C-alpha positions in Angstrom: 139.6 130.8 153.1 142.6 133.2 152.8 143.2 135.3 149.7 145.8 133.1 148.2 143.7 129.9 148.5 140.7 131.8 147.1 142.8 133.0 144.2 144.1 129.5 143.4 140.6 128.0 143.8 139.1 130.4 141.4 141.9 129.7 139.0 141.4 126.0 139.4 137.7 126.3 138.7 138.4 128.3 135.6 140.9 125.7 134.4 138.3 123.0 134.8 135.8 125.1 132.9 138.3 125.5 130.0 138.1 121.7 129.6 134.4 122.0 128.5 134.5 125.4 126.7 136.2 126.7 123.5 139.8 127.9 124.1 139.8 131.6 125.3 141.5 134.3 123.3 144.5 134.3 125.7 145.2 130.7 126.7 147.2 129.7 129.8 150.8 129.0 129.1 152.5 125.7 130.0 153.9 126.9 133.3 150.5 128.3 134.4 148.8 125.0 133.4 151.4 123.0 135.4 151.0 125.2 138.5 147.2 125.0 138.4 147.2 121.3 137.7 149.5 120.8 140.7 147.2 122.9 142.9 144.1 121.0 141.8 145.8 117.7 142.6 147.0 118.9 146.1 143.6 120.4 146.9 141.7 117.2 145.9 144.1 115.0 147.9 143.6 117.3 150.9 139.8 117.4 150.4 138.8 114.1 148.7 135.2 114.4 149.9 134.7 116.9 147.1 134.8 114.0 144.7 131.9 112.4 146.4 130.0 115.7 146.3 130.7 116.0 142.6 129.6 112.3 142.0 126.4 112.9 144.0 125.7 116.1 142.0 126.3 114.3 138.7 124.1 111.4 139.7 121.3 113.7 140.7 121.6 115.6 137.4 121.5 112.4 135.4 118.5 111.1 137.4 116.7 114.4 136.8 117.4 114.2 133.0 116.3 110.5 133.0 113.0 111.4 134.8 112.4 114.2 132.3 113.1 111.9 129.3 110.7 109.3 130.8 108.0 111.9 131.4 108.1 113.0 127.8 108.0 109.3 126.6 105.1 108.5 128.9 103.2 111.4 127.5 103.8 110.4 123.9 103.2 106.6 124.4 100.4 106.8 127.0 97.9 104.6 125.2 100.4 101.8 124.5 101.7 101.9 128.1 98.3 102.0 129.9 95.8 100.6 127.4 97.6 98.0 125.2 95.5 94.9 124.6 98.6 92.9 125.6 98.5 94.3 129.1 97.9 91.9 132.0 95.7 93.7 134.5 95.6 92.7 138.1 94.1 94.4 141.1 91.1 96.7 140.4 90.6 97.1 136.6 88.8 100.4 137.3 91.3 101.6 139.9 92.0 105.4 140.0 95.8 104.9 140.1 97.7 102.6 137.7 101.1 101.0 138.3 102.8 99.4 135.3 105.6 96.9 136.0 108.1 95.6 133.4 109.3 92.2 134.6 111.2 89.1 133.5 110.5 85.6 135.0 114.2 85.0 135.4 114.9 88.2 137.2 115.9 87.7 140.9 114.9 91.2 141.8 111.4 90.7 140.2 110.9 87.7 142.6 111.4 90.1 145.5 109.2 92.8 143.9 106.4 90.2 143.4 105.8 90.5 147.2 105.5 94.3 146.8 102.9 93.9 144.1 100.9 91.5 146.3 101.0 93.8 149.3 99.9 96.9 147.3 97.0 95.1 145.6 95.9 93.6 149.0 96.1 96.9 150.9 94.8 99.3 148.3 91.6 98.2 146.4 91.8 101.3 144.2 95.0 100.4 142.4 95.1 99.0 138.9 98.2 96.9 138.4 99.5 96.2 134.9 102.2 93.6 134.1 104.3 94.0 131.0 105.9 90.8 129.7 109.5 91.9 129.2 111.8 89.0 128.5 115.3 90.3 128.4 117.3 87.6 130.1 117.9 85.1 127.3 116.1 82.3 125.4 114.6 80.7 128.5 113.0 83.9 129.5 111.5 84.5 126.0 110.2 80.9 126.0 108.7 81.2 129.5 107.1 84.5 128.7 105.7 83.0 125.5 103.9 80.4 127.6 102.7 83.1 129.9 101.3 85.3 127.1 99.6 82.3 125.6 98.0 81.3 128.9 96.7 84.9 129.3 94.9 84.4 126.0 93.4 81.0 126.5 92.9 80.9 130.3 93.1 84.5 131.8 91.4 83.4 135.0 94.4 81.3 135.8 97.0 84.0 135.0 97.5 85.4 138.5 98.1 81.9 140.1 100.4 81.0 137.2 102.4 84.2 137.5 102.9 83.9 141.3 103.9 80.2 141.0 106.3 80.6 138.1 107.9 83.8 139.3 108.1 82.7 142.9 109.4 79.2 142.1 113.0 78.0 142.5 115.5 77.8 139.7 115.2 79.2 136.2 111.9 79.7 134.4 111.9 77.7 131.2 109.3 76.7 128.6 108.8 73.3 130.1 108.6 74.6 133.7 106.0 77.3 132.6 103.9 74.6 130.8 104.1 72.4 133.9 102.8 75.2 136.0 100.0 75.9 133.5 98.8 72.3 133.3 98.9 72.0 137.0 96.3 74.7 137.1 94.1 72.7 134.7 95.1 74.5 131.4 94.9 72.2 128.4 98.5 71.7 127.1 97.5 71.2 123.4 95.4 74.4 123.5 98.3 76.3 125.2 100.9 75.1 122.7 98.7 76.1 119.8 98.2 79.6 121.3 102.0 79.9 121.7 102.3 79.9 117.9 100.4 83.2 117.6 102.7 85.8 116.1 100.9 88.5 118.1 102.8 87.3 121.1 106.2 88.2 119.6 104.6 91.4 118.4 103.6 92.2 122.0 107.1 91.7 123.2 108.4 94.1 120.5 105.9 96.7 121.5 107.1 96.4 125.1 110.8 96.6 124.0 110.0 99.8 122.1 108.2 101.4 125.1 111.0 100.4 127.4 113.6 101.9 125.1 111.8 105.2 124.9 111.6 105.3 128.8 115.2 104.4 129.3 114.3 101.1 130.9 117.0 98.5 130.5 116.5 96.3 133.5 113.8 94.7 135.6 111.7 95.3 137.5 110.9 98.8 136.3 107.7 100.7 136.8 105.6 103.5 135.3 103.5 105.3 137.9 101.5 108.3 136.6 103.9 110.5 134.8 107.1 108.9 136.1 109.3 105.9 135.5 110.8 104.1 138.5 113.8 101.9 138.1 114.6 98.8 140.2 113.1 96.9 143.1 112.6 100.0 145.3 110.2 98.4 147.7 106.7 99.0 148.9 107.1 102.3 150.7 108.4 104.4 147.7 105.7 103.0 145.4 103.0 103.7 147.9 104.3 107.2 148.4 104.0 107.8 144.6 100.5 106.5 144.6 99.5 108.9 147.3 101.3 111.8 145.4 99.2 111.1 142.3 96.0 111.3 144.4 97.2 114.5 146.0 98.8 116.4 143.1 98.2 114.2 140.0 102.0 113.7 139.7 104.2 110.9 141.1 106.4 113.6 142.6 104.6 116.5 144.2 
């Protein structure tokens, strides 16, 4: 870079910094601002890849801040996350590593992630897998999850089959569809409907909403693995990598 370009680049960076800092004692005059603005525009047009670099850096910074926020939230709400009586526990209840998944029965990405859960449980007998009922996709989701939570209370031995059938089924999950799945497994409908009236079910949803809010979770599926929140249907490999990290260094990211 020649001296003139270096000089103007430095001036441009200083001008950008001024945007975020209090005005200096000697501000740029209008002509200087116009010249620097024109230079910045020309430079960015000639080097548009810089915008992608800035975007990537911003995204990395935001993700790091989000991870740190989640880590603090996990630490302060550890018991509610990992030991709530409303948790559905699959896999090995005594597993040395726990994965917590927030899901909605009407989430298309959760349908895909269901296969990830099955693969992890089948391949690793030392994983404790927790499901958090997290209905965020409308009234049908809330109704379907109410049936699900009630079934977990009256017939927990059927929960896994119910969960796989309802989440893996075609079309929207509704109250009636959830009840149909439950009764097809031999669950008594009258007993199930009576359990659906339990106010503790709504309270359990509220608890999950509060946890999710503190973790910065706004979509499904999302996970908590050790000291870290993971957002989205990331697939088996990243989840398994974090499981191994916990075993290696007691943190999801070593």
